[in-house]
C-alpha positions, 0 to 999 in steps of 0.5 A: 528040233532041239533034240541033238543036244545042241542048243544054239549060241544062247546061254546054257549050262550043265546042271553041275554048273548052273550055280555059276550061270544063274547069278551071271544071267540075273546080273544082265537080266537074262532070266531064262537059260537052258541046262540041256533041254531044260529051261530054267526061268527066274521070276523077276518080280516085275512086269517085262515085255517078254510075253506079248503076241509079238514074242509068240510070233518070234518063237513060232516054228523055231528050233530050240537054240535059234532064239534066246531061251524062252518058255515059248520055245519050249511050248512051240517045241512041244507042239511041233513034236506032238504034231510030228510024232502024234504023241502027248507031250509034257511040261513040268512047271514048278 
């Protein structure tokens, strides 16, 4: 689940190219992108309907890359790995 280095057809960038990707994504309101296995999210300073119960359902039991980048994909992936490997998981939010 998202550990092979492939993150699907959704916007992603290498860390060295992130400065090129983020401005493009902001222009089309793609506020979340992957750089490898890391989710980069930008605060849009406005309310968006991207944190609803419906969104949670859309990301449940999906591999990273099957859906557009989203914090729910990271959360579900952590939960899956915690259950499968019986090991603690960690997310850093800054």
